[in-house]
N, C-alpha and C positions, 0 to 999 in steps of 0.2 A: 595407681595408688602408691604412695611413697612407702619405702621400707628401708631398714638398715642394711648395710652391706653384709656379706656372709660372715666376716670376722669382725666382731665388735671391738672397738678400741680399748674397752675395759678388760678384754680377755687376752691371755697370752696367746702365742701362735698356736693354731689348732693342732699342730703336730704334738705339742706337749700333752694335749688332752688325749690324743690317741694312746700315748704311752702310759698315761695314768689310769685310764678306765677301759679303753677299747670300745666305748659306746659310740664314738664319732666315726668309726670306720664304716665303710660301705657294708651293707648287709650282704650276705651270700646271695648271689644271683642278681639279676638286673632289677632295679626299681621300676615300678610302673610309671607311666607318664600319660598325659592327655592323648598322645598319639595312639595309645593302646585301646582307647575307648571308641567303639564303633557308633559314634553319634549319628552317622548316616543310616543306621539300622533301627533307630528309635521308632517304636510303634506308637505314634501319637494318639490314635483313637483309644488306646488302653488307659490313658491317664490324663489327656489334655482337658477333659471336661470336669475333672475332679478338683473342686476348689480346695479341699483340705490338703491334698497332695501338693498342689501348687504352693499353698501357704507354707507348708512344712519344708519343702525343698528350697524355696526362695529364702525363707528365714534362715535356714541352715547355712546356705551359701554366704549370707551376710556375716554370721557368727564366725564361720571358718576363716573368711578372708580378713577379718579384723585381727588375725593372729600377730600382725606386726606390733600392735599395741600390747597384746598379752605378753609377747616375747620381750619387748623392751622393758616392761614392768618387772618381769622375772630376772632379766639380766641385771637390772639395777639392784634388785634385792639380793642377788647372789654375787655382786661385784667382788672381785678378788679371788673367786674360785674358778680358775681357768677351765677345768674339765666341764663344770656345769654350764658356764656361759658359752663355751665353744659348742657343746652339744645342742644347747638351745638355739644357737644361731645357725649352725650348719646342718642340723638334722630336724629338730622339732619344728622350728618356724617354717622352713621351706616346704616340708611335707604338709603342714597345716594349710599353708597358702595354696598348695596344689589342690587340696581338698576343696577349698573355696572356689578355685578356678574351674575345677571339674564340675561342680554343682552349678556354678554360674552358667557355664556353657550349656548344660542340660536345660536349665530354666529358659535361656534365651533361644534354644532350639525348639522346645515344646510350647513355650508361651512367648512368642516373639514380640507381642504388643506390650509386654511389661517393660517399663522404663527401669531397668535394673540399677543403673548408675544413680538415678535420683533417689530410689529407695535406699540404696546403700549409703549415700551421702547423709540422708536423714538419720539413719541408724547410727552411723559413726558419730555424728554430732550429739545425738541423744545419749549414747553410751559412754563416750570418752570421759565424762566426769566420774563415772563409777569405776574406771580402770586406773586405780592408783596403788602405788607400792604400799602406802600406809594401810591398805585394806587386806594385805596378805597376812599369812599366819604369824603367830607371836614368836616363833623360832624357825630356823631354817629346816630343821627336821620335821616340824609339824606342818610347814608349808608343803614339803615334799609329800607327806602323807595326804594332805589335801589334794595335791595334784593327782595322786593315785585315785582318789574318789572321782575327780573330774574325768580322768581317762577311763575309769570303769563305766561312768555314765555315757561317754561318747562312744566307746567301743560297743557297748550294749545297745545303744540307740541305733547305730548303723547296722548292727546285726539284725535288729528288729526291722529296719527299713529293707534290708536285703530279703528277709523272709516274707515281708508283707507286700512288697512292691508288686503292683499289677503290670509293670513294664520291665522287660528283661534287662535293658541297658542300664536303667537306674539300679537294678539289683547288682549288676556288675560293678558299678561305681561304688555303691555302698559296701560291697565286699572288699574292695581295695582299701577303702577308708577304714573299715573295721580292722583289717589286718595291721594297718599303720598305727591305729590307736592302741592296739594291744602292744605293739612294739614300744610306743611311747610310755605306756604303763610300766613296762619292764625297765625302761630307762629311769623314770622317776623313782621307781621302787629301789633300784640299785643305789641311787644317790641318797634316798631316804635311809637305807640301812647304814650307809657310811656316816650320815649326820646323826643318826640315832646312837651310834657308838660314841661319837664325839660328845654329844650333849647329855647322854645318859637319860634321855627322856622316859618318863614312866609310862607304862602301858595304859593307865587310866587317862593320862593326858592325850595320848594318841587316839584312844577310843572316843574321847570327848570331841576332839577335832574332826575325826571322821564323821561322827554323828552330826556335828554342826554343819558340815558341808552337805551331808545327805539331806537334811531338812531344808537346805537352801536350794533344793532341786529346781524350784521355780525361780531361777535366777533372773535378774533384771534384764540380762542380755536377750534371753528367749522372748520375754514379753515385748521388749522394745523392737526386736527384729520382726516379729509377727505384726506388730502395730504399724511399722513403717512399710511393710508389704501392703497392708490394708490401705494406708493413706494414699499410696500411689495407685494401687489397682482399683480401689473403690473410694475415690476421694469424697464422695457425698455421704459415706456411711460412717457412723460413729463406731470406733473400736476402743473398748475400755477393758477393765479387768474382768468384767462379767463375760464379755465376748471371748476373752482369752481362756477363761475357765471352761466355757462351752466347747471351744476348739480343742482344748486339752482332753476333755472327756471323750470326744470322738476319736482322738488319736489313741487313747487308752484301749479302745476296742481292738486296735491292731496289736497293741502291746500284749494283751491277754493271750493272744494266739502265737506271737512271734518273739516276744522278749526273752532273752536267755537268763532267766532268773537264777538258776543254780550257779552258773559261771559268775554272774554279777555279785552274788552274795559272797562267794569264795574270794573274789578279788577285793571286795571291801574289807573282809576280815584279815586278809594277809598282812597289812601293816600293823594291825593290832597284835597279831601273833598270840591268839588265846591259847591257854593250855589245851593239850590234845583232847582230854575227856570233855572239856567244855565245848570245844569245837565240834566234836562228834554229836553232841546233843543240840548245840546251838544252830548249826547250819540248816538242818531240816526245818527247824522252827522258824528261822529267819526267812527261808524260802517261802514257807506257807504264809507268813505275815506279809511278805512283799507281794505275793499274788493276791492276797486279800485286799491290800491297800490299793492295788491297781484295779 
């Protein structure tokens, strides 16, 4: 799969970004890699016969590995901001692509008969029209707030996978991805704070953007990813929105037991920065509402 080189031509030299923000420096300690994952120790009987786990992990691998498109979109949107586009190109995109590669290898190990390449090609073709710079936030600060929502969702999702997984190696992969996604949240949040100061964006506008992204939780990429898994794995079976809704309902059973609701709610509220008394009252209520919705 094609992707842009580590340093985008619209960005200044990455060293400039290091001095400006510190976000693009290597994290303390060694980063994980595919070599750290014991694929040879996967216990296939624990998961291979579970259709929902197969659909969930295969679809997730599609979405993660499409990060070259997501990153190109964001680099175009933030063109001229060297620290942002250098961090996106040198940290965020490579780590997201590694997530996809780790999940792909897991899928191909546990379900070797699945034609991953064909499924991903269909997904990429279907989703590319939805991945446009024009669909990003109305201002740079608000788009960074929206990215915090996305990273809240992904870090919480992989925390759920780690907790609910019936197979230990998948839990290990999900734990690594979850930790990366929390780091990505912190990166986007730091850039968000800088842009918030520049733009002077009002709290109500941030809250509206956060809520807009939350209600878009059923994003087109998730539906199209699962649909393309189905089209390759079960070519004679019709997969539509109704099928996707039923699939989601089954996944929600895992969420009720393993989703980190308190952490997710606090992460969502952080860009809004509500007054302390309102936060003390609102967080417990929001957690109860989130559990009720799921």
